[in-house]
N, C-alpha and C positions, 0 to 999 in steps of 0.2 A: 650549169651554174650551181655553185655550191651554196647550201643553206646552212645557217647556224642552227644547231640543235637546241639553243637556249632561248633566243628571242626572235631576232630578225636578221636579214642579210643585207650586205652592201649591193648596190646596183651592178648589173651586168650590162655591157655595152655592145652595140651592133652598128656597124657602118652600113648605110643604106645606099643602094643604087635604084634607079627608077623602076618600079614595078607596081603591080596591084596585088594586094593580099586579100584572101577570101576568108580564112579562118585561122585560129590559133588554138592548138590543143596542148594542154599543160597537165602534168602530174608530178608528184613528188616520189622520189625513189631513193633507195639506200645504195651503198657502195657496190652491191651485187646487181643493181638494176631492178630490184623488186619494189613494187609499190608499197608505200608506207601508209598505214591507216590513220585516220584523223584522231583516233583515241590515243595514239602515241605522239604524233606531231600534227598540230592543228594549223591549217593554213587560214589565217585571219583574213588576209587579202594579198593579192599581187596586182601590180599595175605596170602597164607599158606606157612610157612617156616618150614623146618625140621632141627633139631639140636640135638647134644649130649651134655649132662650136667652131671657132677659128681653127683652121687645119693644123697650124703649128702648135697650138696649146695642147691638143690631145696627145701629140707625140711627147711633149714635155712632162705632162702630168698623168696621162693614162687614166684619167677620171674627170668628173665634173667639178671637183673641189677647187675653189678659188680661181675659177675660170670664167671668161666672159661668154656665158651661154645664153641662148634665147630659146625659151620654151615655145614649141609650135603646138599649141593646145588644140583640143577638139572644138567643135562649134557651140559648145554648151554655154549656159548663161551664168554660171556661178562666178563670183568675183575673182579677179586676179588669176592665179594659177590653180585655184582650188578645183579639184576634180577635173583637171585638164588632161588626164590620160586618154589614150585611144582605146585601150581595153583594160578591164580590171574586174576580177571576181575573187572568190575566196574558197570556202569549204565546198561550195556547190560546183566547182570547176569540172569534175569528171563527168557529171551528168547534165551539163548545160551546153547546148549548141551555140557556136559562135560563127556559123557559116553565113556568109553573105551570098544570096542566090544569084545565079546568072541572070543578066549579064552585068551585074553590079560588082564593084570592087572599091577598095580604099587606095587612092593614088598616093604613093610616097616616093620620095627621091626625085621630084621634079626640079631640074636645074633652074627653071625660071622662078621658082619660089625660094631658092637658096640664096642668101645674101652673099655678095662678093667676098671671097677670101674665107668663106665658111664651108662646112660640109654637114650634111644631115646625119644625125645619129639617133639611136633609140636606146633607152635604158630600161631595164626590168628590175623593179624593186619588189621584194617579197617580205611579208611579215609572217614568220613561222613561230609557233609556240610549242615548246616541248612540254607535254603534260604527263609524262611518265612519272608515277609516284605522287602525283598532285593530290592534295587533300580534297580539292574541289575542282574537278576538271572543267565543269561549266563556268565556274567563277573565274578560272584562269583564262579561258577562251574569251570571256567577256571583260577581261582586264580589270577586275575589281581591285581598287587601290589597296584595300586592307590586306588582300592576299599577296600583293607584290610589295607590301610595306613601303609604299611610296607616298611622299607628301609634296614633292616638287616635280616639275616636268623635266625633260631632258636638258633644258637650258638652266636648270636650277631655280626656276620661278615657282613660288608657292602656288599650290592648287587652291581653287576656291573651295569654301567649306562644304558646299552642297554637291561637289563633284565626287560621285561614288565609284565611278569606273569608266574606262574607255582608253583611247589611244594615248592619252597623256600619262597613263600609269604603266604601260607595258612597252616602253621604248627599248631600243637596242641594249642588250646585255642585262636587262632587268630579269629577275627570277621569281617565279611563282612558288608559293609555299608548298612543300612536299611533306610526306609522312615522316615522322621521326625515325631516324635510322636508315632511311632509304638512300641507296647508293646507285645512281644510274650509270650505265656504261656510256662513256663518251663515244660519239659516232659522227660521221659525216653524212649529210644528206645532200641530194642534188635535185635540181628542177629539170625535168625532161620536157622539152617543148617541141612542137612541130608547127611550122608556118606553111600554109598552102598559098602559092603565088603563081603569077605568070608575068611575063614582060608586058609593060603597058602598051596598049594600042587604042586606036580611036573607037573601036567597037565596044569598049568597056564604059559603062556609065558610072561616074564617080558618086560616092556617097558622102554625106555629112554625118558626123557622130555627135549626138546630143546626150549629155548625162544630166539628169534632173535629180534634185535632192529634196526629200520631203521636209527637211529642216530649213529650206530656203525661206527667208522672211519677206520676199517680194510680195507686195500687196496688189499687184495688177496695174499700178499707175506707171506711166512711161518714165517718169523721173525717179521712181523708187529704186532703191539699191537692192542688190541681191546679197544675201549673207548666208551662205551655205555652211552649216556647222559639221557636216560629215556624219555625225552620230547623235544619238539621243538616248534617253533613259525611259524604260517602260516600268511604271509603278504597279506593284501588285494591287489588284482591285477586287479579286474574288478568289474563291477556292474551287478548284476543279481538277479532277484527275484525267480529264479528257480535253487536251488542248486543241483537238481538231474541230471542236464545235464553237459556235458563235456566242456561247454563254459567257465566255471569259476572254473577250477580244478588246485590245486597245487599238483605236483607229486614229491615225494622224494624217492630216492632209494639208496641202498647200497649192498655190496657183503658180503656173509656169507658162512660158510661151516660147516660140521660135521666131526669129526675125524675118524669115523668108518662107514662101510657100514651098511645100514639098510632099512627096508621097512616102509613106512609111513602108519599109520593106522588111523590117526586123524590130523586135522589141523584147526586152527581158528586164526583170528586176534583180536587184542584189539585196539579199537579206541575210540575217544571222539566225542561229538556232532560236526557236521560238517564233520565227516568222510565220505568218498565216496568209501571205499573199499580198500582192500590190497591183493596183489598176491605174491606168492613165486614161482619163476621160476627156472628150472634146468639150467645147464650150456649150454645145447643145445637149450634153449628157451622154452622147454615144460613147461606147467603149472603143478606145483606140487599141489598147492591148491590156490583157490581164495575165499576170505571171504568177504562178503558184509554186510553193515549195514541194520538193520531193525529200522525204525523210528515209534514212536507212533502216534496215531491219535485221542486219546480221553483224558479223565481226570483220569481214573482209574489206579491203580498201575499195572505196566507192559505194559501199552499202553498210556503213557503220550505224548501228542502232542508236537512235537518239540524236543523231547529227543531221543537219540539213545538207544533203549531198547533191542537190540539183535544183534548178528552177526551170519551169516550163517556159517556152519561147513562143513568139508570134511571128508567123510568116504570111502576111496578108496576100490575097490575090493581087497581082499587079494593078495599081490604079484604084483599088477598092477603099483605101484609107488615105485621105488627103488632109493635111493640116494647113490652114491659112496663116499667112504672116500676121503676127500680132494676136492671133486667136488665143484667148485665155483658156488654158487647159487646167484640169484639176488632177493632181497626183495624190493617191491615197495609199498608205502603207498600214498593214495590219499585223499585230503581234499578239501572241497569247499573253494575257495579263494574270494568269493563275499564279505567277511568281514574278519577282522583280527581274528585269534584264537591264544590264548596263552596257553602254557603248554599242548599241545596235545601230544598223544602218538601214536606210530606206531610199536606195538609189534606183533610178530607172534609166536604162540605155535604149535609145532608138537609133536606127540607121535611116536616113532620109535622102531620097533622090530628087533632084530637080526635074527630071523628065522620065518618061516611061519608055521602055524598049519597043522598037518596031517588031522585033521577034526575039524569041529566046534561043540562045545558042549555047551548046554545051562545050565548055573548054576542057582541054587536057590540063590537069594540075601537076605542078612540080612541087617538091618539098625543099625548103631551105634549112 
């Protein structure tokens, strides 16, 4: 998949037949196949979305524009199609595990779930930001509106006066401020990805994917609405040169729940630079999963100093972490507040199984 070296890329499409996928490994590379470091091109996020499309419409349009598509979202609780992707990470991709342990898998391509006359497809959307020559690399990756000289969103609608930065200011083809006289070399970048999968069979236990957002306004009432905002702003609250300590931490929390009992088999948070970790708590205060950032220390791809390059993951022992239907969970996201951060995210992904395995069986994996 080709990436734009300026802002973001158009989706790539994949036709699906029935199988179970276990993990997705993604990295950004140049034309020679070499990994590109985040301090040259920053991956703000990528998302894989599952959808159904009439068979004849794809042949006519070869994309999802102006077509009658139906999003097959995850099991999450955010409104409409907000955060409906199956997988999605960002700068932390290279050092974050996405593997679903045996004997679990994500069932896709089930003909019984596909509407008549439709076929299942997936698309991959990538938001990449070229920061070569930028006057403020962090500001560019946080999509600060003044650095992009933007006052309207991609649809021409005026931004609210208190919106200092985020996705509304760094949409496709916008450009971040660079040093005077800087002339960057135009280049093509590509997304390299590997999907581990096997043909579906009855021995595989299906997983549900839930994505929670710390900006969700749900108040715990059955009739209350979810309003996930995707991003928020961290206001500078103190001065500190050590962002790894709790002296300068912004804490944001919300309540979430799932509609059906299940066993947690995987958990991970998604944060941006400045992130100081995120935890999902049960109603009784128990820790369901705590996911902490990994920061780079060098210059090479995957270890870029000052960048968040990975998030720790949770793989509980089978049956050890169960969530009850309607249980009120608490999601907490922490960021350093030693300086302002715009457009940060506080998402949390969990894989949940309805049942436990009778025994663990090791599968042979193939690559797609």
